[in-house]
C-alpha positions, 0 to 999 in steps of 0.5 A, a space after each residue: 854754277 854757284 856766284 861769288 862777290 870776290 875782293 882781294 887786297 894787295 901790296 902799296 909798292 904793287 903799281 896799278 900795271 902790275 895789279 891789272 895785270 895779277 887780276 888778268 891772271 886770276 881771271 885765267 884761272 878762272 877762266 881755264 876751269 869754266 868760270 867768267 867774270 861778269 865785273 871787275 872793279 879797281 877802289 883804287 889804293 886805301 889806307 887800311 885800319 891797322 898793319 897787314 903784314 908791315 903795311 898801312 895802305 894797301 890796292 883793292 879790286 873787286 869781282 864778281 865771278 861765275 864760277 864752280 868752287 874748284 875754279 874758286 879753290 885753284 884761284 885762292 891757292 895760288 893766291 896763297 903763293 902769291 907775294 904780293 897778295 895781303 888778304 884777300 875774301 871771296 863771299 857766295 850770294 845768290 844774285 849779283 848786284 848790276 849796279 856799282 859797288 858802294 865803294 864806287 858809289 861814296 866815290 861818285 856822292 863825294 865828288 858830288 857834293 864837292 863840285 856843287 857846293 864851293 861854287 855856291 858859297 861865299 869867300 870865307 872871311 877868318 875873324 876869329 869868332 871877333 868882330 872888329 868894329 866893337 869897341 872892347 868892352 871895359 874893364 870891370 870892377 874889383 869888389 875890393 872898391 865895392 866894398 871901401 865905398 859900404 865901408 865910408 859911409 
């Protein structure tokens, strides 16, 4: 059977439990037609680049699917009928990656960066870029005074 990667985008007002229920429902459709889902990742509630059906945020989820084209078309048909699904994308791939997806790796790297860096830095002093201990600069003399001195000679 062919291999697919499927990403689904769901409305933001749906709770996390409802997202899991919808994913299980779509898994049931695939498994009923003899397919299987090797990996399912929930990417979380993310801000969209542009509005989709008047929504600025959405829940994202990824599934790695091994199923027949008929099972995929049935799952996509049910997604089109479901009001909670904003968009979906199914891609046929040659093989599934065993590692976490790029979205999950990105989150792990961000957490690692935050944890180590904050302990290494000294506390920040906000001095506005000037040194309060240095004497104030003298105001510049005007050129008109220089011209007056030259005319006296």
